[in-house]
MIGUGU-601782 format. One record per residue (C-alpha): z, y, x; chain; residue number from 0. Coordinates in pm, 1 decimal, decimal comma. Example, Ala and Ser with C-alpha at 12.3 -4.5 7.8 and 13.67 -1.06 7.14 Angstrom:
<lofis>
<lofi Z="780,0" Y="-450,0" X="1230,0" kette="A" nr="0"/>
<lofi Z="714,0" Y="-106,0" X="1367,0" kette="A" nr="1"/>
</lofis>
This chain:
<lofis>
<lofi Z="9410,3" Y="-3212,9" X="-12441,2" kette="A" nr="0"/>
<lofi Z="9455,9" Y="-2968,3" X="-12730,4" kette="A" nr="1"/>
<lofi Z="9781,6" Y="-2775,6" X="-12716,7" kette="A" nr="2"/>
<lofi Z="9943,7" Y="-2626,4" X="-13024,1" kette="A" nr="3"/>
<lofi Z="10227,2" Y="-2384,2" X="-13059,1" kette="A" nr="4"/>
<lofi Z="10394,6" Y="-2213,9" X="-13352,1" kette="A" nr="5"/>
<lofi Z="10544,0" Y="-1880,3" X="-13249,1" kette="A" nr="6"/>
<lofi Z="10785,8" Y="-1724,6" X="-13498,1" kette="A" nr="7"/>
<lofi Z="10671,1" Y="-1382,4" X="-13610,4" kette="A" nr="8"/>
<lofi Z="10333,2" Y="-1415,6" X="-13445,1" kette="A" nr="9"/>
<lofi Z="10122,1" Y="-1554,1" X="-13722,2" kette="A" nr="10"/>
<lofi Z="9995,6" Y="-1903,0" X="-13799,2" kette="A" nr="11"/>
<lofi Z="9941,4" Y="-2205,5" X="-13580,0" kette="A" nr="12"/>
<lofi Z="9733,7" Y="-2141,8" X="-13271,5" kette="A" nr="13"/>
<lofi Z="9527,4" Y="-2413,3" X="-13110,0" kette="A" nr="14"/>
<lofi Z="9344,8" Y="-2384,2" X="-12778,8" kette="A" nr="15"/>
<lofi Z="9249,6" Y="-2600,9" X="-12483,8" kette="A" nr="16"/>
<lofi Z="9371,4" Y="-2492,2" X="-12138,6" kette="A" nr="17"/>
<lofi Z="9117,9" Y="-2441,5" X="-11857,7" kette="A" nr="18"/>
<lofi Z="9000,2" Y="-2729,7" X="-11645,5" kette="A" nr="19"/>
<lofi Z="9147,4" Y="-2762,3" X="-11296,7" kette="A" nr="20"/>
<lofi Z="8913,1" Y="-3038,1" X="-11187,1" kette="A" nr="21"/>
<lofi Z="8840,9" Y="-3017,3" X="-10815,2" kette="A" nr="22"/>
<lofi Z="9152,1" Y="-2815,2" X="-10728,9" kette="A" nr="23"/>
<lofi Z="9389,5" Y="-2990,4" X="-10492,7" kette="A" nr="24"/>
<lofi Z="9687,6" Y="-2767,2" X="-10571,3" kette="A" nr="25"/>
<lofi Z="9902,4" Y="-2845,5" X="-10877,1" kette="A" nr="26"/>
<lofi Z="9851,0" Y="-2646,0" X="-11193,7" kette="A" nr="27"/>
<lofi Z="10200,7" Y="-2497,0" X="-11162,5" kette="A" nr="28"/>
<lofi Z="10114,4" Y="-2341,2" X="-10824,6" kette="A" nr="29"/>
<lofi Z="9784,5" Y="-2194,5" X="-10944,4" kette="A" nr="30"/>
<lofi Z="9936,2" Y="-2050,2" X="-11262,9" kette="A" nr="31"/>
<lofi Z="10235,7" Y="-1913,5" X="-11073,5" kette="A" nr="32"/>
<lofi Z="10014,4" Y="-1732,7" X="-10821,2" kette="A" nr="33"/>
<lofi Z="9804,0" Y="-1576,5" X="-11095,7" kette="A" nr="34"/>
<lofi Z="10120,7" Y="-1471,1" X="-11280,1" kette="A" nr="35"/>
<lofi Z="10268,8" Y="-1309,4" X="-10967,9" kette="A" nr="36"/>
<lofi Z="9953,0" Y="-1114,3" X="-10890,5" kette="A" nr="37"/>
<lofi Z="9888,9" Y="-975,5" X="-11238,9" kette="A" nr="38"/>
<lofi Z="10253,0" Y="-926,3" X="-11338,6" kette="A" nr="39"/>
<lofi Z="10379,3" Y="-743,1" X="-11028,7" kette="A" nr="40"/>
<lofi Z="10219,4" Y="-483,8" X="-10795,6" kette="A" nr="41"/>
<lofi Z="10155,5" Y="-740,2" X="-10521,4" kette="A" nr="42"/>
<lofi Z="9865,3" Y="-795,2" X="-10286,7" kette="A" nr="43"/>
<lofi Z="9710,8" Y="-1137,0" X="-10229,9" kette="A" nr="44"/>
<lofi Z="9881,5" Y="-1152,2" X="-9889,3" kette="A" nr="45"/>
<lofi Z="10219,0" Y="-1073,8" X="-10046,0" kette="A" nr="46"/>
<lofi Z="10170,1" Y="-1354,7" X="-10298,3" kette="A" nr="47"/>
<lofi Z="10084,9" Y="-1582,1" X="-10005,5" kette="A" nr="48"/>
<lofi Z="10410,5" Y="-1478,3" X="-9836,3" kette="A" nr="49"/>
<lofi Z="10621,1" Y="-1540,5" X="-10146,7" kette="A" nr="50"/>
<lofi Z="10474,4" Y="-1890,0" X="-10181,2" kette="A" nr="51"/>
<lofi Z="10533,2" Y="-1960,4" X="-9811,6" kette="A" nr="52"/>
<lofi Z="10902,4" Y="-1870,7" X="-9852,2" kette="A" nr="53"/>
<lofi Z="10912,8" Y="-2143,2" X="-10116,9" kette="A" nr="54"/>
<lofi Z="10754,4" Y="-2393,5" X="-9878,8" kette="A" nr="55"/>
<lofi Z="10402,6" Y="-2374,9" X="-10027,4" kette="A" nr="56"/>
<lofi Z="10123,0" Y="-2300,7" X="-9781,2" kette="A" nr="57"/>
<lofi Z="9826,9" Y="-2132,3" X="-9948,0" kette="A" nr="58"/>
<lofi Z="9593,5" Y="-1867,4" X="-9806,5" kette="A" nr="59"/>
<lofi Z="9553,6" Y="-1523,5" X="-9960,2" kette="A" nr="60"/>
<lofi Z="9181,4" Y="-1594,0" X="-10002,8" kette="A" nr="61"/>
<lofi Z="9263,0" Y="-1897,6" X="-10215,3" kette="A" nr="62"/>
<lofi Z="9495,3" Y="-1683,6" X="-10426,6" kette="A" nr="63"/>
<lofi Z="9211,9" Y="-1431,3" X="-10468,9" kette="A" nr="64"/>
<lofi Z="8972,9" Y="-1703,0" X="-10588,3" kette="A" nr="65"/>
<lofi Z="9230,0" Y="-1838,0" X="-10835,1" kette="A" nr="66"/>
<lofi Z="9287,9" Y="-1491,8" X="-10981,3" kette="A" nr="67"/>
<lofi Z="8914,5" Y="-1430,0" X="-11013,1" kette="A" nr="68"/>
<lofi Z="8851,2" Y="-1769,1" X="-11173,9" kette="A" nr="69"/>
<lofi Z="9151,5" Y="-1805,1" X="-11404,4" kette="A" nr="70"/>
<lofi Z="9278,7" Y="-1450,9" X="-11463,5" kette="A" nr="71"/>
<lofi Z="9038,8" Y="-1364,9" X="-11744,9" kette="A" nr="72"/>
<lofi Z="9069,3" Y="-1712,0" X="-11897,3" kette="A" nr="73"/>
<lofi Z="9447,9" Y="-1679,4" X="-11913,8" kette="A" nr="74"/>
<lofi Z="9416,9" Y="-1327,0" X="-12056,4" kette="A" nr="75"/>
<lofi Z="9180,6" Y="-1447,6" X="-12328,6" kette="A" nr="76"/>
<lofi Z="9418,0" Y="-1728,8" X="-12417,4" kette="A" nr="77"/>
<lofi Z="9707,5" Y="-1485,4" X="-12452,7" kette="A" nr="78"/>
<lofi Z="9500,3" Y="-1251,4" X="-12669,2" kette="A" nr="79"/>
<lofi Z="9407,8" Y="-1536,4" X="-12903,6" kette="A" nr="80"/>
<lofi Z="9777,5" Y="-1598,6" X="-12962,4" kette="A" nr="81"/>
<lofi Z="9855,8" Y="-1243,2" X="-13061,6" kette="A" nr="82"/>
<lofi Z="9880,3" Y="-1137,1" X="-13424,4" kette="A" nr="83"/>
<lofi Z="9588,8" Y="-947,8" X="-13572,1" kette="A" nr="84"/>
<lofi Z="9588,0" Y="-586,2" X="-13454,0" kette="A" nr="85"/>
<lofi Z="9735,3" Y="-324,2" X="-13681,6" kette="A" nr="86"/>
<lofi Z="9514,4" Y="-92,5" X="-13881,3" kette="A" nr="87"/>
<lofi Z="9595,7" Y="215,3" X="-13671,2" kette="A" nr="88"/>
<lofi Z="9424,6" Y="232,3" X="-13330,7" kette="A" nr="89"/>
<lofi Z="9487,0" Y="478,9" X="-13049,8" kette="A" nr="90"/>
<lofi Z="9201,6" Y="550,5" X="-12807,4" kette="A" nr="91"/>
<lofi Z="9213,9" Y="737,0" X="-12480,1" kette="A" nr="92"/>
<lofi Z="9021,4" Y="772,6" X="-12156,1" kette="A" nr="93"/>
<lofi Z="9163,8" Y="843,8" X="-11813,0" kette="A" nr="94"/>
<lofi Z="9005,9" Y="950,2" X="-11485,6" kette="A" nr="95"/>
<lofi Z="8995,1" Y="691,2" X="-11207,0" kette="A" nr="96"/>
<lofi Z="8837,0" Y="709,5" X="-10864,2" kette="A" nr="97"/>
<lofi Z="8633,9" Y="406,2" X="-10760,9" kette="A" nr="98"/>
<lofi Z="8506,1" Y="394,0" X="-10404,9" kette="A" nr="99"/>
<lofi Z="8545,5" Y="771,4" X="-10390,9" kette="A" nr="100"/>
<lofi Z="8346,3" Y="841,1" X="-10707,3" kette="A" nr="101"/>
<lofi Z="8494,3" Y="966,9" X="-11038,2" kette="A" nr="102"/>
<lofi Z="8484,6" Y="716,8" X="-11324,8" kette="A" nr="103"/>
<lofi Z="8661,1" Y="684,4" X="-11658,0" kette="A" nr="104"/>
<lofi Z="8876,2" Y="405,2" X="-11792,8" kette="A" nr="105"/>
<lofi Z="8856,1" Y="384,9" X="-12172,7" kette="A" nr="106"/>
<lofi Z="9143,2" Y="207,7" X="-12347,4" kette="A" nr="107"/>
<lofi Z="9236,7" Y="121,9" X="-12705,8" kette="A" nr="108"/>
<lofi Z="9581,6" Y="10,7" X="-12823,3" kette="A" nr="109"/>
<lofi Z="9721,2" Y="-61,0" X="-13168,0" kette="A" nr="110"/>
<lofi Z="10031,7" Y="91,8" X="-13324,3" kette="A" nr="111"/>
<lofi Z="10251,6" Y="-166,6" X="-13146,4" kette="A" nr="112"/>
<lofi Z="10109,5" Y="-74,8" X="-12805,5" kette="A" nr="113"/>
<lofi Z="9905,5" Y="-395,2" X="-12767,1" kette="A" nr="114"/>
<lofi Z="9595,9" Y="-334,9" X="-12556,1" kette="A" nr="115"/>
<lofi Z="9289,3" Y="-410,3" X="-12767,8" kette="A" nr="116"/>
<lofi Z="9020,1" Y="-353,6" X="-12506,0" kette="A" nr="117"/>
<lofi Z="8928,9" Y="-153,0" X="-12196,1" kette="A" nr="118"/>
<lofi Z="8599,0" Y="-37,0" X="-12049,6" kette="A" nr="119"/>
<lofi Z="8518,0" Y="134,7" X="-11719,3" kette="A" nr="120"/>
<lofi Z="8229,9" Y="381,0" X="-11746,2" kette="A" nr="121"/>
<lofi Z="8078,5" Y="659,3" X="-11542,0" kette="A" nr="122"/>
<lofi Z="8079,6" Y="918,2" X="-11819,5" kette="A" nr="123"/>
<lofi Z="8278,5" Y="1024,9" X="-12121,6" kette="A" nr="124"/>
<lofi Z="7996,9" Y="1157,6" X="-12337,4" kette="A" nr="125"/>
<lofi Z="7883,9" Y="1045,1" X="-12683,2" kette="A" nr="126"/>
<lofi Z="7689,7" Y="745,3" X="-12547,8" kette="A" nr="127"/>
<lofi Z="7995,0" Y="624,2" X="-12354,8" kette="A" nr="128"/>
<lofi Z="8222,1" Y="666,3" X="-12658,6" kette="A" nr="129"/>
<lofi Z="7970,2" Y="486,3" X="-12879,9" kette="A" nr="130"/>
<lofi Z="7945,3" Y="198,6" X="-12632,0" kette="A" nr="131"/>
<lofi Z="8322,2" Y="164,1" X="-12625,2" kette="A" nr="132"/>
<lofi Z="8351,4" Y="175,0" X="-13006,3" kette="A" nr="133"/>
<lofi Z="8095,6" Y="-101,5" X="-13044,5" kette="A" nr="134"/>
<lofi Z="8251,8" Y="-316,6" X="-12772,9" kette="A" nr="135"/>
<lofi Z="8592,3" Y="-268,7" X="-12932,7" kette="A" nr="136"/>
<lofi Z="8475,4" Y="-372,3" X="-13279,0" kette="A" nr="137"/>
<lofi Z="8298,3" Y="-677,0" X="-13137,9" kette="A" nr="138"/>
<lofi Z="8600,7" Y="-779,1" X="-12930,9" kette="A" nr="139"/>
<lofi Z="8861,3" Y="-743,7" X="-13205,7" kette="A" nr="140"/>
<lofi Z="8638,3" Y="-851,6" X="-13496,4" kette="A" nr="141"/>
<lofi Z="8833,6" Y="-605,4" X="-13707,8" kette="A" nr="142"/>
<lofi Z="8793,3" Y="-257,1" X="-13849,1" kette="A" nr="143"/>
<lofi Z="9089,0" Y="-16,0" X="-13842,1" kette="A" nr="144"/>
<lofi Z="9206,1" Y="209,5" X="-14121,6" kette="A" nr="145"/>
<lofi Z="9243,1" Y="504,9" X="-13885,6" kette="A" nr="146"/>
<lofi Z="9162,8" Y="583,7" X="-13521,3" kette="A" nr="147"/>
<lofi Z="9361,0" Y="843,3" X="-13328,4" kette="A" nr="148"/>
<lofi Z="9210,9" Y="1018,4" X="-13025,9" kette="A" nr="149"/>
<lofi Z="9255,3" Y="1334,3" X="-12825,9" kette="A" nr="150"/>
<lofi Z="9027,3" Y="1631,2" X="-12886,9" kette="A" nr="151"/>
<lofi Z="8734,7" Y="1505,1" X="-12676,5" kette="A" nr="152"/>
<lofi Z="8428,8" Y="1579,0" X="-12892,3" kette="A" nr="153"/>
<lofi Z="8253,8" Y="1259,1" X="-12786,4" kette="A" nr="154"/>
<lofi Z="8494,2" Y="1059,0" X="-13003,1" kette="A" nr="155"/>
<lofi Z="8404,6" Y="1248,1" X="-13318,2" kette="A" nr="156"/>
<lofi Z="8028,6" Y="1219,4" X="-13260,2" kette="A" nr="157"/>
<lofi Z="8046,5" Y="845,3" X="-13185,6" kette="A" nr="158"/>
<lofi Z="8289,4" Y="785,0" X="-13472,4" kette="A" nr="159"/>
<lofi Z="8054,7" Y="938,6" X="-13728,8" kette="A" nr="160"/>
<lofi Z="7777,9" Y="710,3" X="-13605,3" kette="A" nr="161"/>
<lofi Z="7958,2" Y="378,9" X="-13552,6" kette="A" nr="162"/>
<lofi Z="8244,8" Y="375,9" X="-13806,0" kette="A" nr="163"/>
<lofi Z="8200,7" Y="665,6" X="-14050,6" kette="A" nr="164"/>
<lofi Z="8419,1" Y="502,4" X="-14318,4" kette="A" nr="165"/>
<lofi Z="8722,2" Y="495,5" X="-14085,8" kette="A" nr="166"/>
<lofi Z="8958,6" Y="791,7" X="-14085,5" kette="A" nr="167"/>
<lofi Z="8957,5" Y="982,1" X="-13756,1" kette="A" nr="168"/>
<lofi Z="9254,3" Y="1190,3" X="-13644,8" kette="A" nr="169"/>
<lofi Z="9193,2" Y="1409,0" X="-13341,9" kette="A" nr="170"/>
<lofi Z="9520,2" Y="1541,9" X="-13203,7" kette="A" nr="171"/>
<lofi Z="9653,9" Y="1524,9" X="-12849,4" kette="A" nr="172"/>
<lofi Z="10018,2" Y="1505,1" X="-12958,2" kette="A" nr="173"/>
<lofi Z="9954,9" Y="1197,6" X="-13174,0" kette="A" nr="174"/>
<lofi Z="9799,5" Y="996,6" X="-12893,5" kette="A" nr="175"/>
<lofi Z="10095,2" Y="944,1" X="-12661,7" kette="A" nr="176"/>
<lofi Z="10093,0" Y="569,6" X="-12726,8" kette="A" nr="177"/>
<lofi Z="9748,4" Y="528,2" X="-12568,8" kette="A" nr="178"/>
<lofi Z="9828,7" Y="768,2" X="-12285,5" kette="A" nr="179"/>
<lofi Z="10151,4" Y="583,8" X="-12201,1" kette="A" nr="180"/>
<lofi Z="9961,8" Y="254,1" X="-12181,7" kette="A" nr="181"/>
<lofi Z="9784,0" Y="385,6" X="-11871,6" kette="A" nr="182"/>
<lofi Z="10104,9" Y="388,7" X="-11665,8" kette="A" nr="183"/>
<lofi Z="10101,2" Y="21,1" X="-11551,0" kette="A" nr="184"/>
<lofi Z="9736,4" Y="65,8" X="-11452,0" kette="A" nr="185"/>
<lofi Z="9821,9" Y="371,1" X="-11243,7" kette="A" nr="186"/>
<lofi Z="10094,0" Y="171,5" X="-11070,7" kette="A" nr="187"/>
<lofi Z="9850,5" Y="-103,6" X="-10976,4" kette="A" nr="188"/>
<lofi Z="9584,6" Y="145,4" X="-10874,7" kette="A" nr="189"/>
<lofi Z="9826,2" Y="297,8" X="-10622,9" kette="A" nr="190"/>
<lofi Z="9936,4" Y="-43,9" X="-10495,0" kette="A" nr="191"/>
<lofi Z="9572,5" Y="-152,5" X="-10448,0" kette="A" nr="192"/>
<lofi Z="9479,8" Y="185,0" X="-10291,9" kette="A" nr="193"/>
<lofi Z="9207,6" Y="229,0" X="-10551,4" kette="A" nr="194"/>
<lofi Z="8922,4" Y="11,2" X="-10670,3" kette="A" nr="195"/>
<lofi Z="8613,2" Y="-62,5" X="-10463,6" kette="A" nr="196"/>
<lofi Z="8352,9" Y="-110,3" X="-10735,6" kette="A" nr="197"/>
<lofi Z="8306,1" Y="-58,6" X="-11109,2" kette="A" nr="198"/>
<lofi Z="8250,6" Y="-430,5" X="-11160,9" kette="A" nr="199"/>
<lofi Z="8561,0" Y="-519,9" X="-10963,7" kette="A" nr="200"/>
<lofi Z="8769,5" Y="-264,4" X="-11153,0" kette="A" nr="201"/>
<lofi Z="8642,2" Y="-391,0" X="-11488,8" kette="A" nr="202"/>
<lofi Z="8711,8" Y="-753,5" X="-11393,3" kette="A" nr="203"/>
<lofi Z="9063,3" Y="-684,8" X="-11268,6" kette="A" nr="204"/>
<lofi Z="9167,7" Y="-445,1" X="-11545,9" kette="A" nr="205"/>
<lofi Z="9032,0" Y="-669,5" X="-11821,0" kette="A" nr="206"/>
<lofi Z="9251,6" Y="-958,0" X="-11701,8" kette="A" nr="207"/>
<lofi Z="9541,5" Y="-728,5" X="-11612,4" kette="A" nr="208"/>
<lofi Z="9546,8" Y="-567,3" X="-11957,6" kette="A" nr="209"/>
<lofi Z="9571,1" Y="-912,8" X="-12115,1" kette="A" nr="210"/>
<lofi Z="9836,3" Y="-1064,0" X="-11886,9" kette="A" nr="211"/>
<lofi Z="10069,3" Y="-783,7" X="-11778,1" kette="A" nr="212"/>
<lofi Z="10162,5" Y="-652,9" X="-12127,4" kette="A" nr="213"/>
<lofi Z="10249,2" Y="-1006,1" X="-12238,2" kette="A" nr="214"/>
<lofi Z="10547,7" Y="-992,7" X="-12000,7" kette="A" nr="215"/>
<lofi Z="10642,1" Y="-634,2" X="-12088,0" kette="A" nr="216"/>
<lofi Z="10819,2" Y="-635,3" X="-12425,8" kette="A" nr="217"/>
<lofi Z="10989,0" Y="-312,2" X="-12525,4" kette="A" nr="218"/>
<lofi Z="11313,3" Y="-395,7" X="-12348,9" kette="A" nr="219"/>
<lofi Z="11478,1" Y="-64,3" X="-12434,7" kette="A" nr="220"/>
<lofi Z="11449,0" Y="-150,7" X="-12804,2" kette="A" nr="221"/>
<lofi Z="11642,0" Y="-479,8" X="-12793,5" kette="A" nr="222"/>
<lofi Z="11976,5" Y="-609,9" X="-12666,5" kette="A" nr="223"/>
<lofi Z="11987,7" Y="-836,0" X="-12360,8" kette="A" nr="224"/>
<lofi Z="12021,8" Y="-1159,6" X="-12558,6" kette="A" nr="225"/>
<lofi Z="11723,2" Y="-1074,1" X="-12777,2" kette="A" nr="226"/>
<lofi Z="11521,0" Y="-972,8" X="-12472,7" kette="A" nr="227"/>
<lofi Z="11592,7" Y="-1303,5" X="-12296,1" kette="A" nr="228"/>
<lofi Z="11500,0" Y="-1502,5" X="-12606,1" kette="A" nr="229"/>
<lofi Z="11175,9" Y="-1306,6" X="-12635,7" kette="A" nr="230"/>
<lofi Z="11089,1" Y="-1368,4" X="-12270,4" kette="A" nr="231"/>
<lofi Z="11159,8" Y="-1742,4" X="-12306,5" kette="A" nr="232"/>
<lofi Z="10913,9" Y="-1749,1" X="-12595,7" kette="A" nr="233"/>
<lofi Z="10654,5" Y="-1558,2" X="-12394,7" kette="A" nr="234"/>
<lofi Z="10688,5" Y="-1789,8" X="-12095,3" kette="A" nr="235"/>
<lofi Z="10642,1" Y="-2085,7" X="-12331,0" kette="A" nr="236"/>
<lofi Z="10318,0" Y="-1928,6" X="-12454,2" kette="A" nr="237"/>
<lofi Z="10210,1" Y="-1875,4" X="-12092,4" kette="A" nr="238"/>
<lofi Z="10273,9" Y="-2242,0" X="-12015,2" kette="A" nr="239"/>
<lofi Z="10060,3" Y="-2339,0" X="-12314,0" kette="A" nr="240"/>
<lofi Z="9776,3" Y="-2108,6" X="-12208,7" kette="A" nr="241"/>
<lofi Z="9773,0" Y="-2226,9" X="-11847,5" kette="A" nr="242"/>
<lofi Z="9823,3" Y="-2594,7" X="-11926,8" kette="A" nr="243"/>
<lofi Z="10156,3" Y="-2627,0" X="-11748,9" kette="A" nr="244"/>
<lofi Z="10323,8" Y="-2726,7" X="-12078,0" kette="A" nr="245"/>
<lofi Z="10093,7" Y="-3027,7" X="-12107,3" kette="A" nr="246"/>
<lofi Z="10207,5" Y="-3179,9" X="-11777,7" kette="A" nr="247"/>
<lofi Z="10436,8" Y="-3486,2" X="-11779,4" kette="A" nr="248"/>
<lofi Z="10798,5" Y="-3410,9" X="-11700,8" kette="A" nr="249"/>
<lofi Z="10995,5" Y="-3589,5" X="-11432,8" kette="A" nr="250"/>
<lofi Z="11237,0" Y="-3857,8" X="-11548,1" kette="A" nr="251"/>
</lofis>
């Protein structure tokens, strides 16, 4: 089934098929709800299991883990496809993370509206790492910005001159608060999960997390309660389209 949705203020008609749930004995609503709980709130798989049990649904934490691994990135991709094209001003930043006791770096790019464009976990923050992230970012977004804003890390300038020399580059720590602030939800989850165990696991989780969590985090402080509720209703409708819940028959 092909689902279509017109979202006011979010661009033109978007069409996408939801994932297949063939072979899963639990209803789509349960699977989607578990994935939403895990990526939206700082919960463990066992805590999601407990919340479902309180509602009379018996599902193991291992099953929840498999659902999140299988459908998390698919849902995140579906949400990203429904976003408007990124703005022409991109903010890039890297932050230190510890994975299995070893120092790594999480690279992140957001647009002027704070939408996460892409993330990449790497072991270094040298020119090669910056170049790799630039290229991945351009391939993922299929767009070229007018200006990129970074902190004063020299690796950005060297990689910028090589990968996107025609794009304006502003290097100023005070201008990059938008990218730095976008790390806060990740830090919250990192503490709740007591760190990441592997680079691959961190990349897999954060890639899905950066696509799902921000979808349910509009700038609430910028809008009155009625506008916020209307915005959230719209976002839940998009979620139902992405997961396939909206395509289910309703009870009479």
